N, CA, C and O atoms as a Tripos MOL2 file, in Angstrom:
@<TRIPOS>MOLECULE
protein
  244   243    61     0     0
PROTEIN
NO_CHARGES

@<TRIPOS>ATOM
      1 N          17.2390    7.9910    8.4240 N.3       1 MET1
      2 CA         16.3120    8.3790    9.2250 C.3       1 MET1
      3 C          15.0380    8.3250    8.7140 C.2       1 MET1
      4 O          14.8660    9.1110    7.7830 O.2       1 MET1
      5 N          13.8170    7.4630    9.1030 N.am      2 LYS2
      6 CA         12.5540    7.3970    8.6740 C.3       2 LYS2
      7 C          11.7340    8.4700    8.8380 C.2       2 LYS2
      8 O          11.8710    8.9620    9.9580 O.2       2 LYS2
      9 N          11.0470    8.9430    8.2500 N.am      3 THR3
     10 CA          9.9320   10.0890    8.3710 C.3       3 THR3
     11 C           8.4140    9.4400    8.5330 C.2       3 THR3
     12 O           7.9660    8.7610    7.6090 O.2       3 THR3
     13 N           7.8100    9.6180    9.4670 N.am      4 ALA4
     14 CA          6.7130    9.1380    9.6230 C.3       4 ALA4
     15 C           5.2900    9.9050    8.5770 C.2       4 ALA4
     16 O           5.0170   11.1050    8.5480 O.2       4 ALA4
     17 N           4.6660    8.9310    7.9040 N.am      5 ARG5
     18 CA          3.6550    9.6060    7.0710 C.3       5 ARG5
     19 C           2.2900    8.9500    7.4030 C.2       5 ARG5
     20 O           2.3740    7.8170    7.8780 O.2       5 ARG5
     21 N           1.5340    9.2620    7.3000 N.am      6 ARG6
     22 CA          0.0370    8.6690    7.1410 C.3       6 ARG6
     23 C          -0.6760    8.5510    6.0040 C.2       6 ARG6
     24 O          -0.6970    9.5810    5.3300 O.2       6 ARG6
     25 N          -1.2890    7.5940    5.5580 N.am      7 PHE7
     26 CA         -1.6090    7.3970    4.3750 C.3       7 PHE7
     27 C          -3.1270    6.4200    4.5070 C.2       7 PHE7
     28 O          -3.1440    5.3650    5.1410 O.2       7 PHE7
     29 N          -4.1360    6.8830    3.9200 N.am      8 THR8
     30 CA         -5.5110    6.2150    3.8160 C.3       8 THR8
     31 C          -5.3980    4.9520    3.1420 C.2       8 THR8
     32 O          -4.8470    4.8790    2.0430 O.2       8 THR8
     33 N          -5.8550    4.0120    3.6930 N.am      9 VAL9
     34 CA         -5.9470    2.5240    3.1300 C.3       9 VAL9
     35 C          -7.2740    2.1230    2.5060 C.2       9 VAL9
     36 O          -8.0550    1.8840    3.4280 O.2       9 VAL9
     37 N          -7.7550    1.9790    1.5220 N.am     10 ILE10
     38 CA         -8.8300    1.0860    1.2650 C.3      10 ILE10
     39 C          -9.0630   -0.4170    1.1340 C.2      10 ILE10
     40 O          -8.7970   -1.1680    0.1960 O.2      10 ILE10
     41 N          -9.3850   -0.5550    1.8050 N.am     11 ILE11
     42 CA         -9.6010   -2.4460    1.8810 C.3      11 ILE11
     43 C         -11.0190   -2.9380    1.2510 C.2      11 ILE11
     44 O         -12.1050   -2.5600    1.6900 O.2      11 ILE11
     45 N         -10.8760   -3.7150    0.3030 N.am     12 GLU12
     46 CA        -12.0720   -4.5340   -0.3160 C.3      12 GLU12
     47 C         -11.5510   -5.9490   -0.2260 C.2      12 GLU12
     48 O         -10.3660   -6.2780   -0.1730 O.2      12 GLU12
     49 N         -12.5860   -6.7230   -0.2170 N.am     13 GLN13
     50 CA        -12.7490   -8.2560   -0.3270 C.3      13 GLN13
     51 C         -13.2090   -8.6010   -1.7300 C.2      13 GLN13
     52 O         -14.2790   -8.1140   -2.0960 O.2      13 GLN13
     53 N         -12.5300   -9.3870   -2.5660 N.am     14 ASP14
     54 CA        -12.9200   -9.6350   -3.8150 C.3      14 ASP14
     55 C         -13.5730  -10.7930   -3.8010 C.2      14 ASP14
     56 O         -13.5400  -11.5320   -2.8180 O.2      14 ASP14
     57 N         -14.3160  -11.1080   -5.0250 N.am     15 GLU15
     58 CA        -15.1200  -12.1740   -5.4090 C.3      15 GLU15
     59 C         -14.6010  -13.7560   -4.5920 C.2      15 GLU15
     60 O         -15.3750  -14.6170   -4.1740 O.2      15 GLU15
     61 N         -13.1050  -13.7940   -4.5370 N.am     16 ASP16
     62 CA        -12.7710  -15.1000   -3.9000 C.3      16 ASP16
     63 C         -12.3420  -15.0860   -2.5290 C.2      16 ASP16
     64 O         -11.7790  -16.0370   -1.9880 O.2      16 ASP16
     65 N         -12.6500  -13.8510   -1.9040 N.am     17 GLY17
     66 CA        -12.3590  -13.8320   -0.5370 C.3      17 GLY17
     67 C         -11.2300  -13.1070    0.1110 C.2      17 GLY17
     68 O         -10.9730  -12.8820    1.2940 O.2      17 GLY17
     69 N         -10.5420  -12.7640   -1.1710 N.am     18 ILE18
     70 CA         -9.0450  -12.2300   -0.8710 C.3      18 ILE18
     71 C          -9.0300  -10.5340   -0.5380 C.2      18 ILE18
     72 O          -9.7000   -9.6630   -1.0930 O.2      18 ILE18
     73 N          -8.2120  -10.4170    0.3610 N.am     19 TYR19
     74 CA         -8.5420   -8.8850    0.6150 C.3      19 TYR19
     75 C          -7.3530   -7.9470   -0.1440 C.2      19 TYR19
     76 O          -6.1600   -8.2410   -0.2160 O.2      19 TYR19
     77 N          -7.9190   -6.9040   -0.6150 N.am     20 VAL20
     78 CA         -7.0240   -6.3360   -1.6720 C.3      20 VAL20
     79 C          -7.2610   -4.5110   -0.8530 C.2      20 VAL20
     80 O          -8.2570   -3.8790   -0.5010 O.2      20 VAL20
     81 N          -5.6310   -4.2000   -0.8400 N.am     21 ALA21
     82 CA         -5.3480   -2.9540   -0.1420 C.3      21 ALA21
     83 C          -5.2560   -1.9130   -1.2770 C.2      21 ALA21
     84 O          -4.9230   -2.2980   -2.3980 O.2      21 ALA21
     85 N          -5.5110   -0.7170   -1.0630 N.am     22 GLU22
     86 CA         -5.0390    0.2610   -1.9950 C.3      22 GLU22
     87 C          -4.8600    1.7740   -1.3840 C.2      22 GLU22
     88 O          -5.7370    2.3600   -0.7490 O.2      22 GLU22
     89 N          -3.4970    2.3250   -1.7080 N.am     23 ILE23
     90 CA         -3.3800    3.7730   -0.9980 C.3      23 ILE23
     91 C          -3.5180    4.6480   -2.0910 C.2      23 ILE23
     92 O          -2.5330    4.8710   -2.7940 O.2      23 ILE23
     93 N          -4.8670    5.3040   -2.3920 N.am     24 PRO24
     94 CA         -4.8350    6.0780   -3.0630 C.3      24 PRO24
     95 C          -3.7690    7.3840   -3.4810 C.2      24 PRO24
     96 O          -3.4680    7.7670   -4.6120 O.2      24 PRO24
     97 N          -3.3270    7.9030   -2.1780 N.am     25 GLN25
     98 CA         -2.2960    8.8760   -2.4600 C.3      25 GLN25
     99 C          -1.1890    8.5140   -2.9950 C.2      25 GLN25
    100 O          -0.3800    9.3740   -3.3420 O.2      25 GLN25
    101 N          -0.9480    7.2290   -3.1600 N.am     26 ILE26
    102 CA          0.4280    6.6200   -3.8170 C.3      26 ILE26
    103 C           0.0770    5.9630   -5.0530 C.2      26 ILE26
    104 O          -0.3130    4.7970   -5.0170 O.2      26 ILE26
    105 N           0.1770    6.6000   -6.1620 N.am     27 PRO27
    106 CA         -0.3820    5.8760   -7.5600 C.3      27 PRO27
    107 C           0.2820    4.6850   -7.5400 C.2      27 PRO27
    108 O           1.4720    4.5590   -7.2490 O.2      27 PRO27
    109 N          -0.6990    3.5420   -7.9400 N.am     28 GLY28
    110 CA         -0.2350    2.2210   -8.3100 C.3      28 GLY28
    111 C           0.2720    1.1980   -7.0670 C.2      28 GLY28
    112 O           0.6070    0.0260   -7.2340 O.2      28 GLY28
    113 N           0.2510    1.8340   -5.9350 N.am     29 CYS29
    114 CA          0.4080    1.2590   -4.8330 C.3      29 CYS29
    115 C          -0.6680    0.4740   -4.4800 C.2      29 CYS29
    116 O          -1.6140    1.1510   -4.0780 O.2      29 CYS29
    117 N          -0.8950   -0.9500   -4.4890 N.am     30 HIS30
    118 CA         -1.7060   -1.9000   -4.0040 C.3      30 HIS30
    119 C          -1.0120   -3.2400   -3.4440 C.2      30 HIS30
    120 O           0.1780   -3.5260   -3.5740 O.2      30 HIS30
    121 N          -1.7990   -3.8490   -2.9260 N.am     31 THR31
    122 CA         -1.4630   -5.3560   -2.4390 C.3      31 THR31
    123 C          -2.4300   -6.2490   -2.0280 C.2      31 THR31
    124 O          -3.5330   -5.7340   -1.8450 O.2      31 THR31
    125 N          -2.3410   -7.4940   -1.8180 N.am     32 GLN32
    126 CA         -3.2730   -8.1920   -1.4540 C.3      32 GLN32
    127 C          -2.9230   -9.4150   -0.5380 C.2      32 GLN32
    128 O          -1.7660   -9.8310   -0.6130 O.2      32 GLN32
    129 N          -3.8360  -10.0680    0.3590 N.am     33 ALA33
    130 CA         -3.5550  -11.2030    1.0090 C.3      33 ALA33
    131 C          -4.8050  -11.8780    1.4380 C.2      33 ALA33
    132 O          -5.9280  -11.3730    1.4150 O.2      33 ALA33
    133 N          -4.5230  -12.9560    1.7920 N.am     34 GLY34
    134 CA         -5.8950  -13.9010    2.4780 C.3      34 GLY34
    135 C          -6.3570  -13.4350    3.6320 C.2      34 GLY34
    136 O          -7.4630  -13.8560    3.9710 O.2      34 GLY34
    137 N          -5.7170  -12.5460    4.4530 N.am     35 ASP35
    138 CA         -6.3130  -12.3140    5.9240 C.3      35 ASP35
    139 C          -6.0800  -10.8540    6.0000 C.2      35 ASP35
    140 O          -5.1740  -10.4110    5.2940 O.2      35 ASP35
    141 N          -6.7340  -10.0610    6.7230 N.am     36 VAL36
    142 CA         -6.1640   -8.2880    7.3930 C.3      36 VAL36
    143 C          -4.9890   -8.2940    7.9680 C.2      36 VAL36
    144 O          -4.1880   -7.4830    7.5030 O.2      36 VAL36
    145 N          -4.6200   -8.9810    8.8680 N.am     37 PRO37
    146 CA         -3.4160   -8.7380    9.6810 C.3      37 PRO37
    147 C          -2.2100   -8.6790    8.5820 C.2      37 PRO37
    148 O          -1.3820   -7.7740    8.4800 O.2      37 PRO37
    149 N          -2.3090   -9.9040    7.7530 N.am     38 THR38
    150 CA         -1.2570  -10.1880    6.5960 C.3      38 THR38
    151 C          -1.1830   -9.0790    5.4010 C.2      38 THR38
    152 O          -0.2110   -8.7240    4.7340 O.2      38 THR38
    153 N          -2.6680   -8.6170    5.3560 N.am     39 LEU39
    154 CA         -2.8230   -7.3580    4.3570 C.3      39 LEU39
    155 C          -2.1530   -6.0940    4.7810 C.2      39 LEU39
    156 O          -1.6570   -5.2690    4.0130 O.2      39 LEU39
    157 N          -2.1940   -6.0200    6.2330 N.am     40 MET40
    158 CA         -1.7250   -4.8170    6.9860 C.3      40 MET40
    159 C          -0.1890   -4.5630    6.8170 C.2      40 MET40
    160 O           0.3020   -3.4820    6.4920 O.2      40 MET40
    161 N           0.5710   -5.8420    7.1150 N.am     41 GLU41
    162 CA          1.8090   -5.8350    6.8570 C.3      41 GLU41
    163 C           2.5440   -5.6340    5.1720 C.2      41 GLU41
    164 O           3.5440   -5.0000    4.8340 O.2      41 GLU41
    165 N           1.6920   -6.3580    4.4500 N.am     42 ARG42
    166 CA          1.8690   -6.0410    3.0790 C.3      42 ARG42
    167 C           1.6390   -4.7210    2.8310 C.2      42 ARG42
    168 O           2.4340   -4.2380    2.0240 O.2      42 ARG42
    169 N           0.8040   -3.9710    3.2660 N.am     43 THR43
    170 CA          0.3270   -2.5130    3.0560 C.3      43 THR43
    171 C           1.3990   -1.9690    3.3610 C.2      43 THR43
    172 O           1.9810   -1.4790    2.3930 O.2      43 THR43
    173 N           2.0030   -1.8340    4.5370 N.am     44 GLU44
    174 CA          3.2760   -1.0440    5.0880 C.3      44 GLU44
    175 C           4.4710   -1.2220    4.0060 C.2      44 GLU44
    176 O           4.9720   -0.2850    3.3840 O.2      44 GLU44
    177 N           4.8070   -2.4610    3.9000 N.am     45 GLU45
    178 CA          5.6920   -2.8890    2.9190 C.3      45 GLU45
    179 C           5.8060   -2.2780    1.5310 C.2      45 GLU45
    180 O           6.7700   -1.7780    0.9500 O.2      45 GLU45
    181 N           4.4790   -2.4730    1.1510 N.am     46 ALA46
    182 CA          4.2280   -1.8060   -0.3740 C.3      46 ALA46
    183 C           4.2920   -0.5630   -0.4600 C.2      46 ALA46
    184 O           4.7950   -0.0760   -1.4720 O.2      46 ALA46
    185 N           3.7250    0.3930    0.7300 N.am     47 ALA47
    186 CA          3.8930    1.8920    0.9440 C.3      47 ALA47
    187 C           5.3600    2.1920    0.6710 C.2      47 ALA47
    188 O           5.7470    2.8740   -0.2770 O.2      47 ALA47
    189 N           6.1430    1.6240    1.5830 N.am     48 GLU48
    190 CA          7.4880    2.1060    1.7900 C.3      48 GLU48
    191 C           8.2960    1.8720    0.2750 C.2      48 GLU48
    192 O           9.0320    2.6900   -0.2760 O.2      48 GLU48
    193 N           7.9910    0.7520   -0.1270 N.am     49 LEU49
    194 CA          8.7440    0.3980   -1.5400 C.3      49 LEU49
    195 C           8.1300    1.5680   -2.8990 C.2      49 LEU49
    196 O           8.8690    1.9850   -3.7910 O.2      49 LEU49
    197 N           6.7120    1.9090   -2.7690 N.am     50 CYS50
    198 CA          6.0840    2.7180   -3.5250 C.3      50 CYS50
    199 C           6.8890    3.8760   -3.4350 C.2      50 CYS50
    200 O           7.3580    4.3190   -4.4840 O.2      50 CYS50
    201 N           7.1550    4.4980   -2.2590 N.am     51 VAL51
    202 CA          7.4720    5.8240   -1.9330 C.3      51 VAL51
    203 C           8.7980    6.0720   -2.1700 C.2      51 VAL51
    204 O           9.1880    7.1990   -2.4750 O.2      51 VAL51
    205 N           9.6590    4.9610   -2.0410 N.am     52 LEU52
    206 CA         10.9470    4.9500   -2.3930 C.3      52 LEU52
    207 C          11.1960    5.0110   -3.8120 C.2      52 LEU52
    208 O          12.1140    5.7220   -4.2210 O.2      52 LEU52
    209 N          10.3490    4.2220   -4.7550 N.am     53 ASN53
    210 CA         10.1830    4.1910   -6.1520 C.3      53 ASN53
    211 C           9.8870    5.5560   -6.7420 C.2      53 ASN53
    212 O          10.5020    5.9800   -7.7210 O.2      53 ASN53
    213 N           8.7960    6.3310   -6.0360 N.am     54 HIS54
    214 CA          8.3570    7.5180   -6.3620 C.3      54 HIS54
    215 C           9.6880    8.6510   -6.4510 C.2      54 HIS54
    216 O           9.9040    9.3740   -7.4240 O.2      54 HIS54
    217 N          10.4310    8.6110   -5.3040 N.am     55 VAL55
    218 CA         11.5720    9.4370   -4.6580 C.3      55 VAL55
    219 C          12.4190    9.2210   -5.8630 C.2      55 VAL55
    220 O          12.6860   10.1470   -6.6270 O.2      55 VAL55
    221 N          12.8250    8.0570   -6.0290 N.am     56 ARG56
    222 CA         13.9260    7.8260   -6.9790 C.3      56 ARG56
    223 C          13.3140    8.3300   -8.4360 C.2      56 ARG56
    224 O          13.8840    9.3110   -8.9130 O.2      56 ARG56
    225 N          12.5590    7.9420   -8.9580 N.am     57 ASP57
    226 CA         11.9280    8.3460  -10.3620 C.3      57 ASP57
    227 C          11.3490    9.7970  -10.2160 C.2      57 ASP57
    228 O          10.8000   10.3600  -11.1630 O.2      57 ASP57
    229 N          11.5180   10.4350   -8.8520 N.am     58 ARG58
    230 CA         10.8960   11.7350   -9.0180 C.3      58 ARG58
    231 C           9.3650   12.0950   -9.4290 C.2      58 ARG58
    232 O           8.9090   13.1470   -9.8780 O.2      58 ARG58
    233 N           8.8080   11.0150   -9.1610 N.am     59 VAL59
    234 CA          7.2000   11.0840   -9.5340 C.3      59 VAL59
    235 C           6.5420   12.0940   -8.3200 C.2      59 VAL59
    236 O           7.1830   12.1470   -7.2710 O.2      59 VAL59
    237 N           5.5060   12.7560   -8.4070 N.am     60 SER60
    238 CA          4.9640   13.3130   -7.4470 C.3      60 SER60
    239 C           3.7460   12.5260   -6.8930 C.2      60 SER60
    240 O           2.9840   11.9190   -7.6450 O.2      60 SER60
    241 N           3.5720   12.5690   -5.3330 N.am     61 MET61
    242 CA          2.3090   11.9610   -5.1450 C.3      61 MET61
    243 C           1.3520   12.8280   -4.6170 C.2      61 MET61
    244 O           0.2080   12.4280   -4.4030 O.2      61 MET61
@<TRIPOS>BOND
     1     1     2 1
     2     2     3 1
     3     3     4 2
     4     3     5 am
     5     5     6 1
     6     6     7 1
     7     7     8 2
     8     7     9 am
     9     9    10 1
    10    10    11 1
    11    11    12 2
    12    11    13 am
    13    13    14 1
    14    14    15 1
    15    15    16 2
    16    15    17 am
    17    17    18 1
    18    18    19 1
    19    19    20 2
    20    19    21 am
    21    21    22 1
    22    22    23 1
    23    23    24 2
    24    23    25 am
    25    25    26 1
    26    26    27 1
    27    27    28 2
    28    27    29 am
    29    29    30 1
    30    30    31 1
    31    31    32 2
    32    31    33 am
    33    33    34 1
    34    34    35 1
    35    35    36 2
    36    35    37 am
    37    37    38 1
    38    38    39 1
    39    39    40 2
    40    39    41 am
    41    41    42 1
    42    42    43 1
    43    43    44 2
    44    43    45 am
    45    45    46 1
    46    46    47 1
    47    47    48 2
    48    47    49 am
    49    49    50 1
    50    50    51 1
    51    51    52 2
    52    51    53 am
    53    53    54 1
    54    54    55 1
    55    55    56 2
    56    55    57 am
    57    57    58 1
    58    58    59 1
    59    59    60 2
    60    59    61 am
    61    61    62 1
    62    62    63 1
    63    63    64 2
    64    63    65 am
    65    65    66 1
    66    66    67 1
    67    67    68 2
    68    67    69 am
    69    69    70 1
    70    70    71 1
    71    71    72 2
    72    71    73 am
    73    73    74 1
    74    74    75 1
    75    75    76 2
    76    75    77 am
    77    77    78 1
    78    78    79 1
    79    79    80 2
    80    79    81 am
    81    81    82 1
    82    82    83 1
    83    83    84 2
    84    83    85 am
    85    85    86 1
    86    86    87 1
    87    87    88 2
    88    87    89 am
    89    89    90 1
    90    90    91 1
    91    91    92 2
    92    91    93 am
    93    93    94 1
    94    94    95 1
    95    95    96 2
    96    95    97 am
    97    97    98 1
    98    98    99 1
    99    99   100 2
   100    99   101 am
   101   101   102 1
   102   102   103 1
   103   103   104 2
   104   103   105 am
   105   105   106 1
   106   106   107 1
   107   107   108 2
   108   107   109 am
   109   109   110 1
   110   110   111 1
   111   111   112 2
   112   111   113 am
   113   113   114 1
   114   114   115 1
   115   115   116 2
   116   115   117 am
   117   117   118 1
   118   118   119 1
   119   119   120 2
   120   119   121 am
   121   121   122 1
   122   122   123 1
   123   123   124 2
   124   123   125 am
   125   125   126 1
   126   126   127 1
   127   127   128 2
   128   127   129 am
   129   129   130 1
   130   130   131 1
   131   131   132 2
   132   131   133 am
   133   133   134 1
   134   134   135 1
   135   135   136 2
   136   135   137 am
   137   137   138 1
   138   138   139 1
   139   139   140 2
   140   139   141 am
   141   141   142 1
   142   142   143 1
   143   143   144 2
   144   143   145 am
   145   145   146 1
   146   146   147 1
   147   147   148 2
   148   147   149 am
   149   149   150 1
   150   150   151 1
   151   151   152 2
   152   151   153 am
   153   153   154 1
   154   154   155 1
   155   155   156 2
   156   155   157 am
   157   157   158 1
   158   158   159 1
   159   159   160 2
   160   159   161 am
   161   161   162 1
   162   162   163 1
   163   163   164 2
   164   163   165 am
   165   165   166 1
   166   166   167 1
   167   167   168 2
   168   167   169 am
   169   169   170 1
   170   170   171 1
   171   171   172 2
   172   171   173 am
   173   173   174 1
   174   174   175 1
   175   175   176 2
   176   175   177 am
   177   177   178 1
   178   178   179 1
   179   179   180 2
   180   179   181 am
   181   181   182 1
   182   182   183 1
   183   183   184 2
   184   183   185 am
   185   185   186 1
   186   186   187 1
   187   187   188 2
   188   187   189 am
   189   189   190 1
   190   190   191 1
   191   191   192 2
   192   191   193 am
   193   193   194 1
   194   194   195 1
   195   195   196 2
   196   195   197 am
   197   197   198 1
   198   198   199 1
   199   199   200 2
   200   199   201 am
   201   201   202 1
   202   202   203 1
   203   203   204 2
   204   203   205 am
   205   205   206 1
   206   206   207 1
   207   207   208 2
   208   207   209 am
   209   209   210 1
   210   210   211 1
   211   211   212 2
   212   211   213 am
   213   213   214 1
   214   214   215 1
   215   215   216 2
   216   215   217 am
   217   217   218 1
   218   218   219 1
   219   219   220 2
   220   219   221 am
   221   221   222 1
   222   222   223 1
   223   223   224 2
   224   223   225 am
   225   225   226 1
   226   226   227 1
   227   227   228 2
   228   227   229 am
   229   229   230 1
   230   230   231 1
   231   231   232 2
   232   231   233 am
   233   233   234 1
   234   234   235 1
   235   235   236 2
   236   235   237 am
   237   237   238 1
   238   238   239 1
   239   239   240 2
   240   239   241 am
   241   241   242 1
   242   242   243 1
   243   243   244 2
@<TRIPOS>SUBSTRUCTURE
     1 MET1         2 RESIDUE 1 A MET
     2 LYS2         6 RESIDUE 1 A LYS
     3 THR3        10 RESIDUE 1 A THR
     4 ALA4        14 RESIDUE 1 A ALA
     5 ARG5        18 RESIDUE 1 A ARG
     6 ARG6        22 RESIDUE 1 A ARG
     7 PHE7        26 RESIDUE 1 A PHE
     8 THR8        30 RESIDUE 1 A THR
     9 VAL9        34 RESIDUE 1 A VAL
    10 ILE10       38 RESIDUE 1 A ILE
    11 ILE11       42 RESIDUE 1 A ILE
    12 GLU12       46 RESIDUE 1 A GLU
    13 GLN13       50 RESIDUE 1 A GLN
    14 ASP14       54 RESIDUE 1 A ASP
    15 GLU15       58 RESIDUE 1 A GLU
    16 ASP16       62 RESIDUE 1 A ASP
    17 GLY17       66 RESIDUE 1 A GLY
    18 ILE18       70 RESIDUE 1 A ILE
    19 TYR19       74 RESIDUE 1 A TYR
    20 VAL20       78 RESIDUE 1 A VAL
    21 ALA21       82 RESIDUE 1 A ALA
    22 GLU22       86 RESIDUE 1 A GLU
    23 ILE23       90 RESIDUE 1 A ILE
    24 PRO24       94 RESIDUE 1 A PRO
    25 GLN25       98 RESIDUE 1 A GLN
    26 ILE26      102 RESIDUE 1 A ILE
    27 PRO27      106 RESIDUE 1 A PRO
    28 GLY28      110 RESIDUE 1 A GLY
    29 CYS29      114 RESIDUE 1 A CYS
    30 HIS30      118 RESIDUE 1 A HIS
    31 THR31      122 RESIDUE 1 A THR
    32 GLN32      126 RESIDUE 1 A GLN
    33 ALA33      130 RESIDUE 1 A ALA
    34 GLY34      134 RESIDUE 1 A GLY
    35 ASP35      138 RESIDUE 1 A ASP
    36 VAL36      142 RESIDUE 1 A VAL
    37 PRO37      146 RESIDUE 1 A PRO
    38 THR38      150 RESIDUE 1 A THR
    39 LEU39      154 RESIDUE 1 A LEU
    40 MET40      158 RESIDUE 1 A MET
    41 GLU41      162 RESIDUE 1 A GLU
    42 ARG42      166 RESIDUE 1 A ARG
    43 THR43      170 RESIDUE 1 A THR
    44 GLU44      174 RESIDUE 1 A GLU
    45 GLU45      178 RESIDUE 1 A GLU
    46 ALA46      182 RESIDUE 1 A ALA
    47 ALA47      186 RESIDUE 1 A ALA
    48 GLU48      190 RESIDUE 1 A GLU
    49 LEU49      194 RESIDUE 1 A LEU
    50 CYS50      198 RESIDUE 1 A CYS
    51 VAL51      202 RESIDUE 1 A VAL
    52 LEU52      206 RESIDUE 1 A LEU
    53 ASN53      210 RESIDUE 1 A ASN
    54 HIS54      214 RESIDUE 1 A HIS
    55 VAL55      218 RESIDUE 1 A VAL
    56 ARG56      222 RESIDUE 1 A ARG
    57 ASP57      226 RESIDUE 1 A ASP
    58 ARG58      230 RESIDUE 1 A ARG
    59 VAL59      234 RESIDUE 1 A VAL
    60 SER60      238 RESIDUE 1 A SER
    61 MET61      242 RESIDUE 1 A MET
């Protein structure tokens, strides 16, 4: 069963026009994409994987 959590996502556009997302509450969790809709999909996937890794490795968030 999945537990819903909300995180703040910081989105910036780099000098090459690529969008970069970071989730400050999850150390090391970031991703990038060429457009915002794709970025949001990737950010959700990255958050799920980062949380799973933190739980597995018993790292606090």
